[in-house]
Structure formats: C-alpha cells, structure tokens
C-alpha atoms as an extended CHARMM CRD file, in Angstrom:
* protein
*
       181  EXT
         1         1  TYR       CA            -42.4270000000       50.8290000000      114.0240000000  PROA      1               0.0000000000
         2         2  SER       CA            -43.6860000000       50.5790000000      117.5600000000  PROA      2               0.0000000000
         3         3  LEU       CA            -41.7590000000       47.3580000000      118.1910000000  PROA      3               0.0000000000
         4         4  THR       CA            -38.4100000000       49.2000000000      118.1570000000  PROA      4               0.0000000000
         5         5  PRO       CA            -38.2870000000       49.9630000000      121.9120000000  PROA      5               0.0000000000
         6         6  PHE       CA            -39.3710000000       46.4410000000      122.8290000000  PROA      6               0.0000000000
         7         7  VAL       CA            -36.3810000000       44.7170000000      121.1960000000  PROA      7               0.0000000000
         8         8  PRO       CA            -33.6580000000       46.1630000000      123.4740000000  PROA      8               0.0000000000
         9         9  SER       CA            -35.9530000000       46.0530000000      126.4930000000  PROA      9               0.0000000000
        10        10  VAL       CA            -36.7590000000       42.3470000000      126.1330000000  PROA      10              0.0000000000
        11        11  THR       CA            -33.1420000000       41.5580000000      125.2830000000  PROA      11              0.0000000000
        12        12  LEU       CA            -31.9500000000       43.2080000000      128.5090000000  PROA      12              0.0000000000
        13        13  GLN       CA            -34.6050000000       41.3130000000      130.4790000000  PROA      13              0.0000000000
        14        14  ARG       CA            -33.7820000000       37.9090000000      128.9850000000  PROA      14              0.0000000000
        15        15  SER       CA            -30.0050000000       38.0870000000      128.8350000000  PROA      15              0.0000000000
        16        16  ASP       CA            -27.1580000000       38.8830000000      131.1780000000  PROA      16              0.0000000000
        17        17  ALA       CA            -25.6740000000       41.4290000000      128.7620000000  PROA      17              0.0000000000
        18        18  ASP       CA            -24.3410000000       44.6310000000      130.3060000000  PROA      18              0.0000000000
        19        19  ILE       CA            -25.2070000000       46.6440000000      127.1950000000  PROA      19              0.0000000000
        20        20  VAL       CA            -27.6140000000       46.0540000000      124.3250000000  PROA      20              0.0000000000
        21        21  THR       CA            -27.4770000000       47.8650000000      121.0080000000  PROA      21              0.0000000000
        22        22  TYR       CA            -30.4360000000       48.1650000000      118.6800000000  PROA      22              0.0000000000
        23        23  LEU       CA            -29.4900000000       48.4560000000      115.0060000000  PROA      23              0.0000000000
        24        24  ASP       CA            -31.7630000000       49.0180000000      112.0410000000  PROA      24              0.0000000000
        25        25  ALA       CA            -31.7810000000       46.0440000000      109.6830000000  PROA      25              0.0000000000
        26        26  ASP       CA            -30.7200000000       48.2210000000      106.7550000000  PROA      26              0.0000000000
        27        27  SER       CA            -27.2660000000       48.8520000000      108.2450000000  PROA      27              0.0000000000
        28        28  GLU       CA            -24.0920000000       47.5670000000      106.6590000000  PROA      28              0.0000000000
        29        29  PHE       CA            -20.9790000000       47.1940000000      108.7780000000  PROA      29              0.0000000000
        30        30  LEU       CA            -17.7680000000       48.1970000000      107.0510000000  PROA      30              0.0000000000
        31        31  SER       CA            -15.5160000000       47.6790000000      110.0840000000  PROA      31              0.0000000000
        32        32  SER       CA            -15.7200000000       46.1660000000      113.5540000000  PROA      32              0.0000000000
        33        33  PRO       CA            -17.7150000000       48.0800000000      116.1720000000  PROA      33              0.0000000000
        34        34  VAL       CA            -15.9290000000       46.4370000000      119.1360000000  PROA      34              0.0000000000
        35        35  GLU       CA            -13.5320000000       49.2940000000      119.8700000000  PROA      35              0.0000000000
        36        36  PHE       CA            -16.3220000000       51.8080000000      119.5250000000  PROA      36              0.0000000000
        37        37  VAL       CA            -18.7020000000       49.9030000000      121.8550000000  PROA      37              0.0000000000
        38        38  GLU       CA            -15.9380000000       49.6310000000      124.4560000000  PROA      38              0.0000000000
        39        39  GLY       CA            -15.7660000000       53.4400000000      124.3280000000  PROA      39              0.0000000000
        40        40  LEU       CA            -19.3660000000       53.6740000000      125.5630000000  PROA      40              0.0000000000
        41        41  ALA       CA            -18.2810000000       52.6170000000      129.0630000000  PROA      41              0.0000000000
        42        42  ASN       CA            -19.6360000000       55.7320000000      130.8040000000  PROA      42              0.0000000000
        43        43  ALA       CA            -22.8830000000       55.9710000000      128.8450000000  PROA      43              0.0000000000
        44        44  SER       CA            -26.2340000000       54.7250000000      130.1050000000  PROA      44              0.0000000000
        45        45  ILE       CA            -27.8140000000       55.3910000000      126.7130000000  PROA      45              0.0000000000
        46        46  ALA       CA            -26.1650000000       56.1280000000      123.3630000000  PROA      46              0.0000000000
        47        47  ILE       CA            -27.9070000000       57.6130000000      120.3230000000  PROA      47              0.0000000000
        48        48  THR       CA            -26.8320000000       58.9890000000      116.9660000000  PROA      48              0.0000000000
        49        49  PRO       CA            -27.8500000000       62.2740000000      115.3950000000  PROA      49              0.0000000000
        50        50  HSD       CA            -29.1130000000       62.2930000000      111.8350000000  PROA      50              0.0000000000
        51        51  ARG       CA            -26.4960000000       64.9520000000      111.0270000000  PROA      51              0.0000000000
        52        52  TRP       CA            -28.7640000000       66.0800000000      108.1960000000  PROA      52              0.0000000000
        53        53  THR       CA            -27.1700000000       67.6910000000      105.1550000000  PROA      53              0.0000000000
        54        54  VAL       CA            -30.3180000000       69.8400000000      105.1210000000  PROA      54              0.0000000000
        55        55  PRO       CA            -30.6000000000       70.9430000000      108.7920000000  PROA      55              0.0000000000
        56        56  GLU       CA            -34.2750000000       71.9200000000      108.4640000000  PROA      56              0.0000000000
        57        57  ARG       CA            -35.1500000000       68.2160000000      108.3390000000  PROA      57              0.0000000000
        58        58  SER       CA            -34.3770000000       67.9570000000      112.0830000000  PROA      58              0.0000000000
        59        59  ALA       CA            -37.5440000000       69.9140000000      112.8580000000  PROA      59              0.0000000000
        60        60  LYS       CA            -39.5940000000       67.5460000000      110.7250000000  PROA      60              0.0000000000
        61        61  PHE       CA            -37.9790000000       64.1330000000      111.2790000000  PROA      61              0.0000000000
        62        62  GLY       CA            -36.0570000000       64.6160000000      114.5120000000  PROA      62              0.0000000000
        63        63  ARG       CA            -32.4860000000       65.4020000000      115.4700000000  PROA      63              0.0000000000
        64        64  PHE       CA            -31.7300000000       61.7640000000      116.2740000000  PROA      64              0.0000000000
        65        65  ASN       CA            -31.9740000000       58.5780000000      114.2610000000  PROA      65              0.0000000000
        66        66  ASN       CA            -32.7080000000       55.2530000000      115.8740000000  PROA      66              0.0000000000
        67        67  GLY       CA            -30.4050000000       53.3380000000      113.5220000000  PROA      67              0.0000000000
        68        68  TRP       CA            -28.0340000000       52.8250000000      116.4890000000  PROA      68              0.0000000000
        69        69  MET       CA            -29.2380000000       52.9870000000      120.0770000000  PROA      69              0.0000000000
        70        70  SER       CA            -27.3670000000       51.4270000000      123.0020000000  PROA      70              0.0000000000
        71        71  PHE       CA            -28.8030000000       50.7870000000      126.4480000000  PROA      71              0.0000000000
        72        72  ARG       CA            -26.7730000000       49.7520000000      129.4870000000  PROA      72              0.0000000000
        73        73  ARG       CA            -28.2230000000       47.6030000000      132.2590000000  PROA      73              0.0000000000
        74        74  VAL       CA            -28.8200000000       50.5680000000      134.5980000000  PROA      74              0.0000000000
        75        75  PRO       CA            -32.0510000000       52.0880000000      135.9670000000  PROA      75              0.0000000000
        76        76  GLU       CA            -31.7500000000       55.2240000000      133.8000000000  PROA      76              0.0000000000
        77        77  ALA       CA            -31.7160000000       53.1820000000      130.5700000000  PROA      77              0.0000000000
        78        78  THR       CA            -34.5650000000       50.9950000000      131.7950000000  PROA      78              0.0000000000
        79        79  HSD       CA            -36.6130000000       54.1040000000      132.5660000000  PROA      79              0.0000000000
        80        80  CYS       CA            -35.7780000000       55.5100000000      129.1080000000  PROA      80              0.0000000000
        81        81  LEU       CA            -36.9350000000       52.2990000000      127.4070000000  PROA      81              0.0000000000
        82        82  GLU       CA            -40.1830000000       52.3200000000      129.4160000000  PROA      82              0.0000000000
        83        83  SER       CA            -40.8290000000       55.9070000000      128.3300000000  PROA      83              0.0000000000
        84        84  TYR       CA            -39.9590000000       55.0580000000      124.7070000000  PROA      84              0.0000000000
        85        85  ARG       CA            -42.3480000000       52.0710000000      124.7010000000  PROA      85              0.0000000000
        86        86  SER       CA            -45.1310000000       54.2360000000      126.1110000000  PROA      86              0.0000000000
        87        87  ASP       CA            -44.5110000000       56.9810000000      123.5320000000  PROA      87              0.0000000000
        88        88  CYS       CA            -44.5500000000       54.5090000000      120.6380000000  PROA      88              0.0000000000
        89        89  ILE       CA            -47.7110000000       52.8350000000      121.8750000000  PROA      89              0.0000000000
        90        90  GLN       CA            -49.3990000000       56.2340000000      122.1700000000  PROA      90              0.0000000000
        91        91  ARG       CA            -48.3700000000       57.3830000000      118.6810000000  PROA      91              0.0000000000
        92        92  CYS       CA            -46.1480000000       55.8190000000      116.0870000000  PROA      92              0.0000000000
        93        93  ALA       CA            -46.9800000000       56.6490000000      112.4910000000  PROA      93              0.0000000000
        94        94  ASN       CA            -44.9090000000       57.0300000000      109.3580000000  PROA      94              0.0000000000
        95        95  GLU       CA            -45.9620000000       60.6530000000      109.1410000000  PROA      95              0.0000000000
        96        96  VAL       CA            -45.0340000000       63.8250000000      110.9710000000  PROA      96              0.0000000000
        97        97  GLY       CA            -47.2260000000       64.3150000000      114.0320000000  PROA      97              0.0000000000
        98        98  GLY       CA            -47.6310000000       66.7150000000      116.8970000000  PROA      98              0.0000000000
        99        99  GLU       CA            -44.6940000000       67.7140000000      119.0850000000  PROA      99              0.0000000000
       100       100  GLY       CA            -42.1540000000       66.7790000000      116.4170000000  PROA      100             0.0000000000
       101       101  THR       CA            -42.9860000000       63.0920000000      116.3600000000  PROA      101             0.0000000000
       102       102  TYR       CA            -42.1420000000       61.0640000000      113.3060000000  PROA      102             0.0000000000
       103       103  ALA       CA            -42.4500000000       57.2860000000      113.3260000000  PROA      103             0.0000000000
       104       104  ASP       CA            -40.5330000000       55.9520000000      116.3230000000  PROA      104             0.0000000000
       105       105  GLN       CA            -37.6240000000       58.3820000000      116.3380000000  PROA      105             0.0000000000
       106       106  GLY       CA            -38.9470000000       61.8790000000      117.0990000000  PROA      106             0.0000000000
       107       107  TYR       CA            -39.1530000000       60.8360000000      120.7390000000  PROA      107             0.0000000000
       108       108  LEU       CA            -35.3710000000       60.4890000000      120.9540000000  PROA      108             0.0000000000
       109       109  ASP       CA            -34.9570000000       64.2720000000      120.7460000000  PROA      109             0.0000000000
       110       110  LYS       CA            -36.0050000000       64.7070000000      124.3730000000  PROA      110             0.0000000000
       111       111  TRP       CA            -33.7110000000       62.0060000000      125.8120000000  PROA      111             0.0000000000
       112       112  PRO       CA            -30.5930000000       64.1540000000      126.4260000000  PROA      112             0.0000000000
       113       113  SER       CA            -32.6140000000       66.5060000000      128.6280000000  PROA      113             0.0000000000
       114       114  LEU       CA            -34.7160000000       63.8050000000      130.3330000000  PROA      114             0.0000000000
       115       115  PHE       CA            -32.1950000000       61.0820000000      131.1410000000  PROA      115             0.0000000000
       116       116  GLU       CA            -28.7350000000       61.1370000000      132.6950000000  PROA      116             0.0000000000
       117       117  GLY       CA            -25.8480000000       59.4460000000      130.9690000000  PROA      117             0.0000000000
       118       118  VAL       CA            -27.0710000000       59.9390000000      127.3880000000  PROA      118             0.0000000000
       119       119  ARG       CA            -24.1570000000       59.9700000000      124.9940000000  PROA      119             0.0000000000
       120       120  VAL       CA            -24.7560000000       61.5570000000      121.6320000000  PROA      120             0.0000000000
       121       121  ILE       CA            -22.5050000000       59.7280000000      119.1840000000  PROA      121             0.0000000000
       122       122  GLU       CA            -20.9220000000       62.4050000000      117.0190000000  PROA      122             0.0000000000
       123       123  ASP       CA            -18.4820000000       60.0500000000      115.2410000000  PROA      123             0.0000000000
       124       124  ALA       CA            -19.1350000000       60.4570000000      111.4920000000  PROA      124             0.0000000000
       125       125  GLY       CA            -18.3350000000       56.7570000000      110.9750000000  PROA      125             0.0000000000
       126       126  ILE       CA            -21.3330000000       55.6790000000      113.0480000000  PROA      126             0.0000000000
       127       127  ASN       CA            -24.6460000000       55.8610000000      111.1850000000  PROA      127             0.0000000000
       128       128  THR       CA            -23.2330000000       57.4180000000      108.0460000000  PROA      128             0.0000000000
       129       129  ALA       CA            -26.1690000000       57.5980000000      105.6400000000  PROA      129             0.0000000000
       130       130  ASN       CA            -27.5020000000       59.0430000000      102.4160000000  PROA      130             0.0000000000
       131       131  TRP       CA            -29.1350000000       61.9250000000      104.3200000000  PROA      131             0.0000000000
       132       132  ASN       CA            -25.7900000000       63.0940000000      105.7700000000  PROA      132             0.0000000000
       133       133  ALA       CA            -23.2140000000       61.9150000000      103.2220000000  PROA      133             0.0000000000
       134       134  ASP       CA            -22.8960000000       65.3490000000      101.5900000000  PROA      134             0.0000000000
       135       135  ASN       CA            -21.4610000000       66.6430000000      104.8790000000  PROA      135             0.0000000000
       136       136  TYR       CA            -18.3290000000       64.5370000000      104.4960000000  PROA      136             0.0000000000
       137       137  GLU       CA            -15.3930000000       63.6790000000      102.3090000000  PROA      137             0.0000000000
       138       138  PHE       CA            -15.1280000000       59.9890000000      101.5070000000  PROA      138             0.0000000000
       139       139  THR       CA            -11.8340000000       58.3330000000      100.6480000000  PROA      139             0.0000000000
       140       140  TYR       CA            -10.7300000000       54.7870000000       99.9540000000  PROA      140             0.0000000000
       141       141  VAL       CA             -7.4570000000       53.9180000000      101.6800000000  PROA      141             0.0000000000
       142       142  ASP       CA             -5.8820000000       50.4760000000      101.9440000000  PROA      142             0.0000000000
       143       143  GLY       CA             -9.1360000000       48.7220000000      101.1070000000  PROA      143             0.0000000000
       144       144  GLN       CA            -11.1980000000       50.6970000000      103.6170000000  PROA      144             0.0000000000
       145       145  VAL       CA            -13.7580000000       53.4530000000      103.0760000000  PROA      145             0.0000000000
       146       146  LEU       CA            -13.0880000000       56.4560000000      105.3020000000  PROA      146             0.0000000000
       147       147  VAL       CA            -15.3300000000       59.4030000000      106.1020000000  PROA      147             0.0000000000
       148       148  ASP       CA            -13.4190000000       62.5780000000      106.9220000000  PROA      148             0.0000000000
       149       149  GLY       CA            -10.4040000000       60.3500000000      107.5640000000  PROA      149             0.0000000000
       150       150  LEU       CA            -12.2560000000       58.0830000000      110.0310000000  PROA      150             0.0000000000
       151       151  ARG       CA            -13.1800000000       54.4900000000      109.4160000000  PROA      151             0.0000000000
       152       152  ILE       CA            -16.8380000000       53.8770000000      108.7440000000  PROA      152             0.0000000000
       153       153  VAL       CA            -18.1790000000       51.4330000000      111.2970000000  PROA      153             0.0000000000
       154       154  PHE       CA            -21.5780000000       51.2230000000      109.6700000000  PROA      154             0.0000000000
       155       155  PHE       CA            -23.5040000000       52.7990000000      106.8570000000  PROA      155             0.0000000000
       156       156  HSD       CA            -27.2680000000       53.1340000000      107.2490000000  PROA      156             0.0000000000
       157       157  CYS       CA            -28.6550000000       52.0900000000      103.8590000000  PROA      157             0.0000000000
       158       158  HSD       CA            -32.1420000000       53.5760000000      104.3330000000  PROA      158             0.0000000000
       159       159  GLY       CA            -34.1210000000       53.7540000000      101.1200000000  PROA      159             0.0000000000
       160       160  ILE       CA            -31.3340000000       52.4990000000       98.8810000000  PROA      160             0.0000000000
       161       161  LYS       CA            -32.6060000000       50.4170000000       95.9750000000  PROA      161             0.0000000000
       162       162  ARG       CA            -30.8690000000       48.8610000000       92.9910000000  PROA      162             0.0000000000
       163       163  ARG       CA            -32.4400000000       50.0200000000       89.7310000000  PROA      163             0.0000000000
       164       164  PRO       CA            -32.8220000000       47.5790000000       86.8130000000  PROA      164             0.0000000000
       165       165  ASP       CA            -29.7120000000       49.1220000000       85.2040000000  PROA      165             0.0000000000
       166       166  GLY       CA            -27.6970000000       48.2170000000       88.3280000000  PROA      166             0.0000000000
       167       167  VAL       CA            -27.2790000000       51.7790000000       89.6060000000  PROA      167             0.0000000000
       168       168  LEU       CA            -27.9910000000       52.3530000000       93.2960000000  PROA      168             0.0000000000
       169       169  ALA       CA            -30.5520000000       55.0650000000       93.9880000000  PROA      169             0.0000000000
       170       170  TYR       CA            -32.2180000000       56.2880000000       97.1410000000  PROA      170             0.0000000000
       171       171  LYS       CA            -35.3350000000       58.0650000000       98.2790000000  PROA      171             0.0000000000
       172       172  LEU       CA            -35.0000000000       60.6690000000      101.0120000000  PROA      172             0.0000000000
       173       173  PRO       CA            -37.4350000000       60.4050000000      103.9550000000  PROA      173             0.0000000000
       174       174  ASP       CA            -39.6220000000       63.3390000000      102.8820000000  PROA      174             0.0000000000
       175       175  GLY       CA            -40.1830000000       61.9990000000       99.3830000000  PROA      175             0.0000000000
       176       176  HSD       CA            -37.5450000000       64.0510000000       97.5490000000  PROA      176             0.0000000000
       177       177  ARG       CA            -35.6670000000       61.8530000000       95.1330000000  PROA      177             0.0000000000
       178       178  ASP       CA            -31.9270000000       61.6950000000       94.7740000000  PROA      178             0.0000000000
       179       179  PRO       CA            -31.2010000000       63.8590000000       91.7180000000  PROA      179             0.0000000000
       180       180  ASN       CA            -29.0610000000       61.0310000000       90.3360000000  PROA      180             0.0000000000
       181       181  SER       CA            -31.8130000000       58.4220000000       90.4930000000  PROA      181             0.0000000000
C-alpha cells in the first residue's frame, strides 16, 4: 500500500503533465472522464469520499477513498504528496491503527484542513462502489448506467469476485459479507 503516494509524485516529476490522477486498478470506467477532469481546473488536489452506506465506517476506514486522487503541478499538491509519502512510510498496514489510519487512505481525512485547493468530489458517478451503492438509485437509460440520474464515470470494483456459479459477490472492507453472496 505504501507505494500509492509515489505513483503520482514520480509521474509529476517525470512528465510535463499539468495534472496527474491516481486510480485504483480495480476501477471500471463506464463513461469518459474528460469532461469531469476539465472541471477540476481550480483544484490543486481532488479526492473522493467513500460516501459509506453505513456512516460509522468513516471513523474506522476514513472519510475518503484513494480510488481517485488528482494532483495538479502546484506547490500545494507537491507538499501534500510529500506529506502522504511520509505518512505511508511511517505506517501503512491493512488494519485500523492509531489516529484513524487504515492502510494508505486514513491520511486523506486531514487534507481538506491542511492543504489549500482540495476539492472533495461529491459527484455520485465518481467512485461509485459496493460500499456506497445502497445510497443511490441506479437506472439503465439508452445503454448507459446512471446513478441518481447522473452518468457513472467509474465504478470502484473493490472486493468483487465471480463465484463458480457466475454470480458476482463482494466482501466489505471490515469482513462483513454481502448478504447475497
């Protein structure tokens, strides 16, 4: 887990990109993110909340999920990435730790108060996931899946597995199983 902050940091150092977005590998894009990324013009840093169906999980696993994190080539984002690297080097375990740390994402909770220009992405179509899906109404219109009437840009497929019978099932982060699995 501790490599997460290094990926955007090294990418910014080795490229001429104005903005770099880190995405978890278990994300599936259902529509183009171009329009959305263009809307981040005033943000130095962009992060997504978990939007937990069970709000108490924020205290345990963090308010924010690192499935989508964007960093602009500005000093504030560079400072944030340096802090994130340091935090993850100090402690990064797949268990709940002190000060609300969990893996590499509990540290994100402090970013809005520590760094200027942090945009919290509230769009339900960004980082839609099994842990927040019960908050929304899903529809299928003209060949596109919508969440609360908005297009889904990407779905975070964390813990989703195909069972031998072909049914998709998932495991929630704290070990509780999907009742349908």
